[in-house]
C-alpha positions in Angstrom: 160.3 119.8 116.4 163.5 118.0 118.2 161.2 116.1 120.3 159.1 114.7 117.9 162.6 113.3 116.0 163.4 111.7 119.5 160.0 110.2 119.7 160.1 108.5 116.4 163.7 106.9 117.3 162.1 106.3 120.7 159.1 104.2 118.9 161.4 102.3 116.4 163.3 100.7 118.9 162.2 97.9 121.5 161.8 98.1 125.4 165.5 96.6 125.3 166.6 99.1 122.7 165.6 101.9 125.0 167.4 100.8 128.0 170.4 100.6 126.0 169.7 104.1 124.6 168.9 105.4 128.3 172.1 103.7 129.6 174.6 105.3 126.8 172.6 108.3 127.8 173.8 107.8 131.7 177.3 107.4 130.4 177.4 110.7 128.3 175.7 112.3 131.7 178.3 111.3 133.8 181.7 112.2 131.4 180.3 116.4 131.3 178.0 119.2 129.4 176.8 118.1 125.9 174.0 119.6 123.9 171.7 117.6 122.1 170.5 117.2 118.2 168.6 115.1 116.7 168.0 114.5 113.4 166.4 111.6 111.0 168.8 109.6 111.0 170.4 109.8 114.3 170.5 111.4 118.1 174.0 113.4 117.9 175.4 114.5 120.9 178.1 117.9 120.9 180.5 118.9 122.8 181.7 122.9 123.1 183.8 122.7 119.9 181.6 119.8 117.8 179.4 116.5 117.8 181.6 113.7 119.0 179.0 110.5 119.1 175.2 109.9 117.9 173.3 106.6 118.4 169.4 105.7 118.6 167.7 102.7 119.5 166.8 100.1 116.5 164.8 96.9 116.8 166.7 95.1 119.7 170.3 97.2 119.5 172.0 100.6 119.6 173.4 101.9 116.6 175.7 104.3 116.9 178.7 106.0 116.3 181.9 108.2 118.1 185.1 109.8 116.7 188.4 109.1 118.0 191.8 110.0 117.0 192.8 106.9 115.9 191.3 103.8 114.3 190.6 101.0 117.2 191.7 97.5 116.8 189.2 94.9 116.1 186.8 94.7 118.4 182.6 92.7 117.6 180.8 96.4 118.7 182.6 98.2 115.8 181.2 97.9 112.5 183.1 100.2 110.8 185.9 102.5 111.3 186.6 105.0 108.5 188.7 108.4 108.4 186.6 111.5 108.6 188.9 114.3 108.3 192.9 113.9 108.5 192.9 113.7 112.4 190.0 111.8 112.9 188.5 108.9 112.7 184.2 107.7 113.0 183.5 104.1 114.3 180.2 102.8 113.8 179.0 100.6 116.6 176.3 98.4 117.5 175.3 97.4 121.4 172.9 94.2 122.2 173.3 93.9 126.1 174.3 96.3 128.8 177.5 94.2 129.4 178.7 95.4 125.9 178.9 99.1 127.7 181.4 97.9 129.7 184.6 99.8 131.0 186.4 99.8 127.8 183.5 100.9 125.7 183.0 103.6 128.1 186.2 105.0 128.0 185.8 105.3 124.4 182.9 107.4 125.0 185.0 109.7 127.1 187.7 109.7 124.7 185.6 110.9 121.8 183.9 113.5 124.4 187.6 115.2 124.3 187.3 115.3 120.8 184.0 117.2 121.0 185.4 120.2 123.4 188.6 120.2 121.1 191.0 118.5 122.5 192.4 117.0 119.0 192.5 120.8 117.8 194.5 122.4 120.7 197.3 119.6 120.5 197.8 120.3 116.9 197.8 124.1 117.3 
């Protein structure tokens, strides 16, 4: 069933957006272990404690989100920022080129990965 959901997400994209998704997964692979949980709305990536980001190809872009313990300042890649819990903010993003997955974007994903590992909980306990 989950393979079917991933396949549907890939079919909703173009070769360009699927390449963006593949690069996103490569970034995650470089950071550390995670599990993948596909759903109708997105493909979520989970750390040892919780989901920390998600993404899916859509037309010629990559649409997704990541969770941070802070709200990011204005950036054209970030579509919206909303409080998710008292300690977390969800950041909705849209990527249209490989160049947009630069060192800054990768640092955000690494920071989100730490949320998935539960670092935001350990700091307050």
